[in-house]
DRENSEMAR-726436 format. One record per residue (C-alpha): residue number from 1; residue in one letter; x negated, y negated, z. Coordinates in steps of 0.001 Angstrom, whole numbers. Example, Ala and Ser with C-alpha at 12.3 -4.5 7.8 and 13.67 -1.06 7.14 Angstrom:
BEGIN
  resi  resn       xx       yy       zz
     1     A   -12300     4500     7800
     2     S   -13670     1060     7140
! end
This chain:
BEGIN
  resi  resn       xx       yy       zz
     1     M  -137336  -129388    95043
     2     A  -140979  -128685    94304
     3     E  -143361  -128618    97276
     4     Y  -146842  -129068    95855
     5     K  -149221  -128214    98671
     6     T  -152708  -126791    98504
     7     T  -152405  -123104    97662
     8     V  -155081  -120436    97945
     9     A  -154216  -117559    95591
    10     L  -155864  -114146    95423
    11     E  -155342  -111347    92911
    12     I  -156698  -107878    93650
    13     G  -156729  -106180    90267
    14     A  -157772  -102701    89210
    15     Q  -161307  -103743    88192
    16     S  -161597  -107350    89317
    17     V  -160829  -109716    92166
    18     T  -159899  -113333    91432
    19     M  -159383  -116240    93813
    20     G  -158355  -119816    93076
    21     V  -157609  -122998    94996
    22     F  -154774  -125158    93611
    23     T  -154288  -128702    94896
    24     P  -151444  -131186    94264
    25     A  -151996  -133430    91240
    26     G  -149240  -135927    90433
    27     K  -146056  -133885    89976
    28     G  -147894  -130648    89524
    29     Y  -150997  -128693    90373
    30     A  -154674  -128796    89563
    31     L  -157005  -125806    89571
    32     S  -159558  -127215    92000
    33     R  -161952  -124252    91969
    34     Y  -161922  -120535    91362
    35     A  -164136  -117437    91452
    36     R  -164017  -113943    89921
    37     R  -165788  -110697    90722
    38     D  -165734  -107628    88460
    39     I  -165537  -104288    90277
    40     L  -166721  -101773    87723
    41     L  -166468   -98288    89215
    42     D  -166695   -94872    87682
    43     P  -163474   -92902    88391
    44     V  -165459   -90631    90743
    45     E  -166307   -93698    92863
    46     E  -162684   -94712    93358
    47     G  -162857   -93814    97041
    48     M  -165337   -96678    97582
    49     R  -163143   -99251    95858
    50     M  -161838  -100913    99032
    51     D  -165378  -101522   100271
    52     Y  -166235  -103343    97033
    53     V  -162972  -105294    97193
    54     S  -163686  -106403   100753
    55     N  -167220  -107510    99858
    56     A  -165936  -109443    96841
    57     I  -163295  -111234    98920
    58     G  -165877  -112127   101553
    59     E  -168222  -113623    98938
    60     M  -165451  -115715    97373
    61     V  -164172  -116952   100751
    62     T  -167649  -118305   101418
    63     E  -168119  -119683    97893
    64     L  -164760  -121485    97820
    65     K  -164916  -122498   101514
    66     V  -161430  -121264   102342
    67     K  -162020  -119274   105538
    68     G  -159032  -119493   107863
    69     S  -156615  -120429   105046
    70     D  -153215  -118982   104314
    71     V  -153348  -117060   101051
    72     R  -150763  -115934    98512
    73     N  -151789  -112461    97374
    74     V  -151027  -110758    94062
    75     V  -151333  -106998    93568
    76     S  -151839  -105370    90184
    77     G  -148885  -103961    88282
    78     Q  -150259  -100422    88338
    79     Q  -149944  -100350    92153
    80     V  -146208  -101107    92244
    81     F  -143009   -99384    91168
    82     M  -140637  -101569    89163
    83     R  -137060  -100520    88463
    84     F  -134091  -102273    86883
    85     I  -130955  -101457    88856
    86     K  -127407  -102121    87672
    87     L  -124903  -103073    90364
    88     P  -121245  -104060    90287
    89     L  -120579  -107729    90928
    90     I  -120680  -108115    94704
    91     D  -121073  -110894    97229
    92     I  -124669  -112023    97699
    93     D  -124390  -111217   101441
    94     D  -123758  -107544   100637
    95     I  -126455  -107038    98016
    96     S  -129344  -106171   100372
    97     E  -127571  -103073   101659
    98     H  -126798  -101901    98123
    99     V  -130374  -102495    96980
   100     G  -131697  -100487    99935
   101     Y  -129452   -97582    98977
   102     E  -130537   -97772    95327
   103     A  -134196   -97945    96390
   104     Q  -133790   -94537    98015
   105     Q  -132501   -93154    94708
   106     H  -135061   -94727    92359
   107     I  -138368   -94707    94304
   108     P  -140075   -91277    94605
   109     F  -141047   -91782    98257
   110     P  -139149   -91931   101569
   111     L  -137809   -95407   102289
   112     E  -139845   -95662   105505
   113     D  -143068   -95194   103475
   114     I  -142537   -98146   101114
   115     I  -142222  -101910   101176
   116     Y  -139876  -103406    98619
   117     S  -138541  -106728    97406
   118     Y  -135977  -107567    94762
   119     Q  -134760  -110318    92460
   120     V  -131244  -110762    91111
   121     L  -131459  -111228    87334
   122     P  -129201  -113393    85176
   123     E  -125970  -111665    84150
   124     R  -126347  -109856    80830
   125     E  -122832  -108474    80440
   126     P  -119521  -109485    82056
   127     G  -118779  -107567    85238
   128     E  -122322  -106275    85634
   129     Q  -125167  -107402    87830
   130     E  -128815  -106420    87391
   131     V  -131556  -106422    90011
   132     L  -135297  -106072    89579
   133     L  -136660  -103833    92352
   134     V  -140387  -104033    93125
   135     A  -141850  -101527    95618
   136     I  -145280  -100515    96842
   137     K  -146444   -97786    99224
   138     K  -146755   -99163   102722
   139     D  -150214   -97727   103375
   140     V  -151570   -99181   100115
   141     L  -150205  -102650   100914
   142     D  -151392  -102561   104540
   143     N  -154862  -101436   103430
   144     L  -155123  -104321   100956
   145     N  -153874  -106739   103593
   146     T  -156551  -105491   105999
   147     Q  -159270  -106380   103467
   148     V  -157780  -109881   103205
   149     E  -157410  -110554   106934
   150     D  -160778  -109005   107815
   151     N  -162410  -111725   105701
   152     G  -160856  -114653   107554
   153     L  -157683  -115193   105521
   154     K  -154054  -114968   106598
   155     T  -151474  -113531   104224
   156     R  -148643  -115932   103363
   157     S  -146902  -113777   100729
   158     V  -147558  -110859    98368
   159     D  -146342  -110881    94755
   160     C  -147071  -108480    91903
   161     S  -149069  -109543    88844
   162     I  -146165  -109019    86387
   163     T  -143645  -111373    87966
   164     S  -146384  -113815    88971
   165     L  -147700  -113983    85372
   166     Y  -144146  -114476    84124
   167     N  -143725  -117475    86464
   168     A  -146945  -119003    85113
   169     Y  -145810  -118436    81510
   170     R  -142396  -120028    82055
   171     I  -144000  -123146    83543
   172     S  -146754  -123379    80917
   173     Y  -144597  -122769    77799
   174     P  -141283  -124570    78285
   175     E  -141023  -124965    74494
   176     D  -140408  -121231    74167
   177     E  -137074  -121555    75977
   178     G  -134458  -119585    74020
   179     E  -136981  -117649    71931
   180     S  -137604  -113930    72146
   181     V  -141253  -113581    73191
   182     V  -143361  -110600    74257
   183     I  -146432  -110972    76503
   184     L  -149130  -108282    76554
   185     D  -151246  -108361    79705
   186     I  -154033  -105904    78801
   187     G  -155531  -104964    82144
   188     A  -157967  -102274    83214
   189     K  -155575   -99427    84050
   190     T  -152321  -100563    82412
   191     T  -150971  -102942    79815
   192     D  -147906  -104778    81105
   193     I  -145434  -105538    78299
   194     I  -143178  -108429    79358
   195     F  -140159  -109741    77422
   196     S  -138718  -113213    77845
   197     E  -135574  -114247    76017
   198     S  -133220  -117059    77027
   199     G  -134049  -116545    80700
   200     R  -133735  -112770    80401
   201     F  -136553  -110584    81667
   202     F  -137688  -107054    80930
   203     T  -140983  -105255    81458
   204     R  -142630  -101895    80910
   205     S  -146181  -100714    81665
   206     V  -148230   -98321    79523
   207     T  -151606   -96680    80141
   208     A  -153126   -97777    76818
   209     A  -155381  -100440    78345
   210     G  -159016  -101288    79061
   211     S  -159984   -98011    80760
   212     F  -158294   -96056    77976
   213     I  -160547   -97788    75432
   214     T  -163629   -97254    77634
   215     N  -162905   -93535    78049
   216     N  -162617   -93168    74243
   217     I  -166007   -94843    73826
   218     A  -167568   -92638    76535
   219     R  -166259   -89497    74825
   220     E  -167312   -90582    71348
   221     F  -170842   -91674    72331
   222     N  -171416   -89155    75150
   223     L  -171836   -91878    77805
   224     N  -170701   -92181    81399
   225     F  -167915   -94617    82254
   226     K  -170153   -97483    83361
   227     E  -172373   -97194    80277
   228     A  -169344   -97123    77996
   229     E  -167819  -100179    79716
   230     Q  -171068  -102104    79383
   231     L  -171298  -101192    75681
   232     K  -167714  -102357    75145
   233     I  -168378  -105715    76846
   234     E  -171650  -106424    75067
   235     S  -171020  -105087    71550
   236     G  -167375  -104097    71294
   237     M  -164880  -105484    68770
   238     V  -161769  -104258    67028
   239     S  -162267  -103108    63450
   240     L  -159753  -104638    61056
   241     G  -160280  -101939    58390
   242     N  -160628  -102539    54637
   243     G  -164433  -102812    54570
   244     F  -164637  -104672    57898
   245     T  -167557  -102500    59054
   246     D  -169520  -102480    55782
   247     N  -172233  -104864    57013
   248     M  -172578  -103273    60466
   249     T  -175080  -100720    61711
   250     E  -173852   -97166    62031
   251     Q  -173415   -97482    65816
   252     E  -171639  -100863    65576
   253     A  -169275   -99497    62934
   254     A  -168547   -96368    64968
   255     L  -167905   -98484    68082
   256     A  -165527  -100853    66271
   257     T  -163662   -97937    64719
   258     T  -163326   -96157    68082
   259     I  -161906   -99306    69653
   260     R  -159491   -99736    66737
   261     T  -158227   -96191    67224
   262     A  -157539   -96888    70898
   263     M  -155901  -100224    70088
   264     S  -153674   -98440    67578
   265     R  -152309   -96403    70466
   266     L  -151536   -99680    72273
   267     S  -149768  -101193    69252
   268     S  -147673   -98029    68922
   269     E  -146626   -98256    72574
   270     V  -145720  -101926    72137
   271     Q  -143613  -101167    69078
   272     R  -141890   -98311    70899
   273     T  -141119  -100638    73826
   274     I  -139698  -103295    71486
   275     N  -137369  -100690    69989
   276     H  -136289   -99589    73483
   277     Y  -135667  -103195    74528
   278     R  -133476  -103803    71506
   279     A  -131542  -100523    71760
   280     Q  -131019  -100207    75505
   281     Y  -131000  -103846    76614
   282     K  -129468  -105340    73465
   283     G  -132416  -107682    73205
   284     T  -133650  -109489    70115
   285     A  -136863  -108489    68357
   286     P  -139620  -110843    69541
   287     T  -140671  -113588    67148
   288     K  -143967  -114255    68881
   289     A  -146492  -112427    71070
   290     Y  -149055  -113643    73588
   291     I  -151962  -111577    74852
   292     C  -153948  -112020    78085
   293     G  -155906  -110008    80603
   294     G  -159444  -108636    80418
   295     G  -158695  -106448    77386
   296     A  -157555  -109481    75383
   297     R  -161150  -110762    75321
   298     L  -162197  -108115    72798
   299     P  -163124  -109875    69522
   300     Y  -160437  -109573    66841
   301     A  -157812  -108232    69258
   302     V  -155434  -111041    68239
   303     E  -155902  -110390    64557
   304     F  -155457  -106635    64916
   305     L  -152248  -106880    66941
   306     Q  -150822  -109530    64647
   307     A  -151247  -107201    61686
   308     A  -149960  -104168    63619
   309     L  -146861  -105889    65065
   310     N  -146210  -108112    62078
   311     I  -145476  -111156    64249
   312     P  -147588  -114184    65220
   313     V  -149959  -113363    68089
   314     E  -152000  -115840    70140
   315     Y  -153864  -116031    73405
   316     L  -151804  -116942    76471
   317     N  -153145  -119903    78429
   318     P  -151463  -119672    81856
   319     L  -152997  -123026    82878
   320     N  -151212  -125107    80214
   321     A  -149140  -126821    82899
   322     F  -152095  -127349    85281
   323     N  -154735  -130002    85525
   324     I  -158322  -128813    85749
   325     G  -160467  -130070    88612
   326     A  -163756  -131838    87971
   327     K  -165746  -129111    89715
   328     V  -164469  -126328    87447
   329     D  -166956  -125055    84835
   330     E  -164919  -125485    81644
   331     E  -167188  -123216    79618
   332     A  -166722  -120357    82081
   333     L  -163009  -121165    82296
   334     G  -162710  -120702    78539
   335     M  -163682  -117055    79003
   336     D  -161761  -116487    82249
   337     A  -158486  -118316    81572
   338     L  -156935  -115186    80039
   339     C  -157296  -113491    83459
   340     L  -155986  -116315    85683
   341     G  -152272  -115920    84987
   342     P  -151393  -114068    88220
   343     I  -153081  -116595    90543
   344     A  -151546  -119480    88551
   345     G  -148167  -117822    89088
   346     A  -148866  -117616    92819
   347     A  -149294  -121404    92872
   348     V  -145966  -121745    91045
   349     T  -144365  -119509    93671
   350     G  -145874  -121671    96412
   351     A  -144260  -124760    94895
   352     K  -140900  -122922    94718
   353     V  -140439  -123735    91039
   354     G  -140816  -120192    89680
   355     E  -138006  -118004    88415
   356     F  -139151  -115043    90493
   357     Y  -139844  -114901    94200
   358     I  -141061  -111400    95009
   359     D  -142444  -111036    98527
   360     L  -143862  -107666    99577
   361     V  -144408  -108030   103311
   362     P  -147265  -106078   104981
   363     T  -146464  -104519   108350
   364     S  -148534  -106980   110421
   365     V  -147126  -109978   108538
   366     G  -143581  -108710   109116
   367     K  -144193  -108539   112871
   368     D  -145567  -112096   112907
   369     R  -142545  -113376   110984
   370     A  -140152  -111615   113347
   371     E  -141814  -113295   116315
   372     L  -141580  -116699   114642
   373     Q  -137894  -116123   113936
   374     M  -137329  -115315   117581
   375     L  -139099  -118470   118785
   376     P  -136187  -120897   118112
   377     K  -133839  -118501   119899
   378     I  -136177  -118312   122867
   379     I  -136462  -122116   123002
   380     T  -132693  -122491   122693
   381     G  -132196  -119910   125414
   382     G  -134631  -121778   127642
   383     L  -132809  -125062   127103
   384     I  -129486  -123414   127856
   385     A  -130983  -121904   131011
   386     L  -132287  -125314   132104
   387     A  -128939  -126919   131429
   388     G  -127216  -124151   133332
   389     A  -129622  -124598   136216
   390     G  -128803  -128305   136332
   391     V  -125070  -127606   136421
   392     F  -125623  -124986   139086
   393     V  -127607  -127381   141290
   394     Y  -124934  -130020   140940
   395     M  -122098  -127632   141771
   396     A  -124093  -125969   144552
   397     G  -124677  -129333   146216
   398     N  -120963  -130086   146221
   399     A  -120083  -126609   147493
   400     Q  -122772  -126308   150169
   401     K  -120564  -127547   153029
   402     Q  -117741  -125208   152068
   403     A  -120191  -122303   151853
   404     E  -121540  -123018   155345
   405     E  -118022  -123039   156782
   406     T  -117185  -119760   155032
   407     D  -120431  -118211   156287
   408     A  -119616  -119128   159900
   409     L  -116158  -117556   159562
   410     F  -117617  -114322   158179
   411     K  -120148  -114123   161002
   412     R  -117381  -114344   163618
   413     Q  -115433  -111614   161841
   414     L  -118489  -109365   161372
   415     A  -119708  -109505   165005
   416     P  -117468  -106661   166340
   417     I  -118104  -104604   163203
   418     E  -121901  -104944   163643
   419     K  -121567  -103835   167307
   420     D  -119761  -100662   166247
   421     A  -122274  -100093   163454
   422     N  -125182  -100271   165924
   423     A  -123463   -97685   168158
   424     V  -122961   -95382   165159
   425     A  -126639   -95784   164163
   426     A  -127796   -94901   167711
   427     A  -125576   -91821   167791
   428     E  -126819   -90767   164368
   429     E  -130466   -91124   165507
   430     E  -129758   -89031   168619
   431     F  -128064   -86366   166485
   432     N  -131005   -86238   164028
   433     S  -133464   -85885   166916
   434     A  -131477   -83028   168447
   435     T  -131214   -81333   165060
   436     A  -135000   -81545   164559
   437     E  -135617   -80094   168049
   438     L  -133170   -77277   167392
   439     R  -134863   -76536   164067
   440     E  -138258   -76378   165823
   441     L  -136937   -74081   168583
   442     S  -135361   -71839   165963
   443     S  -138654   -71678   164133
   444     L  -140547   -70784   167318
   445     Y  -137984   -68106   168143
   446     R  -138278   -66683   164673
   447     R  -142080   -66611   164922
   448     R  -142435   -65033   168363
   449     T  -142256   -61478   167015
   450     E  -144459   -62003   163948
   451     Y  -147585   -60202   165190
   452     S  -145546   -57341   166561
   453     D  -143882   -57043   163138
   454     I  -147269   -56918   161433
   455     I  -148599   -54289   163836
   456     K  -145399   -52288   163411
   457     S  -145704   -52370   159605
   458     I  -149311   -51150   159849
   459     A  -148323   -48394   162277
   460     E  -145516   -47193   160027
   461     V  -147836   -46426   157106
   462     G  -151249   -46087   158718
   463     T  -151034   -43989   161887
   464     S  -150783   -40241   162372
   465     Y  -152568   -37610   164360
   466     K  -155280   -37848   161695
   467     F  -155657   -41664   161812
   468     W  -155230   -44329   164494
   469     F  -156610   -47771   165246
   470     T  -157947   -49114   168527
   471     Q  -158661   -52800   167788
   472     F  -156637   -55442   165917
   473     E  -157967   -59017   165453
   474     P  -157088   -62028   163199
   475     V  -160348   -63304   161716
   476     Y  -161922   -65834   159456
   477     T  -164699   -64232   157434
   478     E  -166591   -65639   154490
   479     N  -166063   -63703   151265
   480     L  -164047   -61154   153275
   481     S  -167336   -59393   154110
   482     L  -167748   -56639   156677
   483     D  -171499   -57250   156752
   484     Q  -171007   -60117   159227
   485     T  -171169   -59593   162997
   486     I  -167766   -60156   164556
   487     E  -167546   -61901   167890
   488     S  -165006   -63837   169948
   489     A  -165344   -66878   172167
   490     S  -163300   -69734   173612
   491     V  -163802   -73325   172359
   492     N  -161928   -76427   173589
   493     N  -159252   -74232   175211
   494     H  -158325   -72755   171860
   495     T  -158781   -69153   170944
   496     R  -161622   -69088   168418
   497     L  -160953   -65811   166716
   498     F  -163540   -63693   165055
   499     A  -166262   -65556   163165
   500     P  -169521   -64718   161354
   501     S  -172850   -64414   163108
   502     A  -174956   -67364   164276
   503     A  -176495   -67936   160843
   504     N  -173119   -69079   159525
   505     G  -171517   -69910   162847
   506     A  -171065   -73664   162246
   507     T  -169159   -73076   159015
   508     A  -167087   -70344   160566
   509     M  -166185   -72424   163627
   510     A  -165097   -75331   161429
   511     N  -162762   -73078   159493
   512     V  -161432   -71226   162537
   513     E  -160797   -74437   164488
   514     S  -158886   -75827   161501
   515     G  -156607   -72805   161806
   516     Y  -157631   -71090   158601
   517     I  -157441   -67300   159082
   518     N  -157829   -65167   155993
   519     A  -157822   -61547   157195
   520     L  -157085   -59002   159915
   521     Y  -159899   -56874   161335
   522     I  -159008   -53288   162343
   523     K  -161217   -50734   164071
   524     G  -160239   -47130   164732
   525     Y  -160822   -43422   164145
   526     A  -159792   -40844   161578
   527     M  -160216   -37145   160938
   528     N  -162020   -37731   157635
   529     E  -163066   -40475   155219
   530     Q  -160215   -39884   152780
   531     E  -157637   -40518   155508
   532     V  -159218   -43949   156091
   533     R  -159164   -44937   152425
   534     D  -155617   -43682   151877
   535     A  -154402   -45576   154938
   536     Y  -156144   -48752   153686
   537     E  -154378   -48620   150326
   538     K  -150949   -48039   151932
   539     I  -151399   -50872   154422
   540     C  -152544   -53388   151751
   541     K  -149359   -52791   149785
   542     Q  -147335   -54307   152611
   543     K  -145924   -57798   152008
   544     Y  -148188   -59388   154620
   545     F  -151395   -58633   152734
   546     N  -153065   -59762   149503
   547     S  -153332   -56550   147515
   548     E  -155166   -58303   144680
   549     E  -158062   -59197   147009
   550     A  -158111   -55769   148699
   551     D  -161093   -53574   147871
   552     K  -161452   -50261   149715
   553     N  -165099   -49977   148663
   554     K  -165962   -53427   149969
   555     H  -163592   -53859   152884
   556     V  -163782   -50402   154478
   557     Q  -166809   -49155   156425
   558     I  -166942   -45598   157785
   559     I  -169580   -44736   160381
   560     T  -170579   -41110   159885
   561     N  -173140   -40980   162730
   562     D  -171613   -42821   165672
   563     S  -174225   -43227   168376
   564     G  -172027   -45336   170656
   565     S  -169865   -44376   173597
   566     N  -167700   -42221   171356
   567     A  -170570   -40186   169997
   568     A  -169204   -37122   171773
   569     L  -166222   -37181   169496
   570     G  -168211   -35680   166679
   571     Y  -165157   -34358   164901
   572     L  -163881   -37970   164316
   573     K  -165041   -40689   161930
   574     S  -165284   -44239   163254
   575     F  -164199   -46966   160803
   576     H  -163946   -50745   160396
   577     M  -161759   -52465   157805
   578     I  -160788   -55957   156670
   579     L  -157187   -56545   155486
   580     P  -156931   -59729   153305
   581     L  -153897   -61813   154256
   582     N  -151632   -63723   151883
   583     D  -153227   -67150   151444
   584     R  -151942   -70553   152578
   585     P  -153874   -73891   152751
   586     H  -153541   -74207   156548
   587     G  -153056   -70560   157358
   588     E  -149920   -70966   159506
   589     L  -148377   -67784   160790
   590     Y  -144763   -67541   159792
   591     I  -142439   -65483   157670
   592     D  -140801   -67500   154906
   593     D  -137028   -67668   154534
   594     N  -136769   -64779   152113
   595     G  -139105   -62624   154212
   596     E  -141662   -62234   151434
   597     N  -144863   -63823   152825
   598     V  -146595   -64017   156198
   599     Y  -149290   -66541   157188
   600     L  -151479   -66903   160274
   601     S  -153004   -69776   162280
   602     V  -155016   -69960   165521
   603     P  -152452   -71898   167636
   604     E  -149622   -69559   166637
   605     Y  -151761   -66518   167394
   606     R  -152732   -67957   170773
   607     S  -149120   -68760   171665
   608     N  -148138   -65245   170715
   609     A  -151035   -63805   172714
   610     E  -149904   -65683   175762
! end
């Protein structure tokens, strides 16, 4: 049953954008108002096309006062892929899966990159089913949809211009039922050739169209695309030959002849398509042709094609079945009607009286539809939950007394078990405490020999009759520098080990009190300087020290002229050295489990010293 409601229709063509508002009128529709915008771009400006499309849509939304409306969109035929697919006769419930499989075979893009829709066609031969598949690249469709929604419209459906025009034709020319008719929609980039015969449908698109004619003019007259298009619109016509151009100027005659040559290419493509339709689809040769689209407005196009195809040709009026609103400029409509077929077909689709219902769903629209489909389920689930809650309350009220009695029985039975469980928990806590204490005592026992181990390791590689040390101190020293004065003191009953001089004393104390020790300080004597440097390198290779930080030039100081108490020992060299320790954030002194690293801290050193 027809549902005639106000429909806003929008066609985004290759070189134009058209929008119309259709309102219910009796048992049909009326074109209430419409607007068109030409988008004439040179091929090199194609990258800016979407900006022009968006601006055109915005202007028409304001002009027609349709902001916030649902809109039925129509995309041009040159943006879609159309394929006729033959399937065995199958149940309608199974056809979607088969079409999806065939789409993978027939469309030259991965299935996840396209959006497709299909229409089951009337049976042509017994035992065979044919489907029209219409697909478009997902990014192209989503980009177009963005231009629509960014201008205050909400997409209701997306059709293609071919099937939409066919719907408008079938409504507007019911008298052609049973005849074999061909429709030529001469657009900017393609001419869509559409066959209608006893409800049968076939289509093919060719590139002999408006831009093809314009490019021929540009080449012939050495013009750019825009100049050639303007010349075609203002002065172009199709030469009919046989002295047709005798009374024209040289330029007019050349222009008409150039257009005729291009139109001859179109007539050849139409004739070739008719032959293909008859041979491959067992169709009947058309007895009549209609032309529409922007290219059909060229003067004498009807006459030329009628002579070339040798069949009657006339203009297609897609609004034959529509009333025209009082606010529509009929003079302008006379020029534009040839281009309004796709939006008229969108109104037919909206009333659900068309033969085709192609719906290419943009990604955002698909998500919105999925949410709407889930809404009834959510509401139903909520009602079921409420009903269940009511039943539960009723049953719970009746069972409350029994539950209380059962609860009391369980409590009596659980009392002795809980008593035993508490005893087990107390024993477990006592065991964990003893285990922790044992672990701590084991750690202390393991650590008590750490300094002696370090001193032993140094002695093994760094002492001989040529080298010995007399002082050994854990220290904190900034930048591991020997240029600082080393001193010791006692602070808060903790051993504050060696720190820098008074200039940096506050910083040093803070670090030492926090237990951060980064080196060992050694003082001693050696027979010569080389013995000191060799001993330093051997010691720093031990596992307790940071060999990467060690620097014998920076961390070793040899006093060649000792004026202190040992000055009499002139045959010996006094030395000081810093041994960088392996690092740890808190500097604790312990040997790890695998015996690889040793760390120091003030409390551990003090406990060892004691």
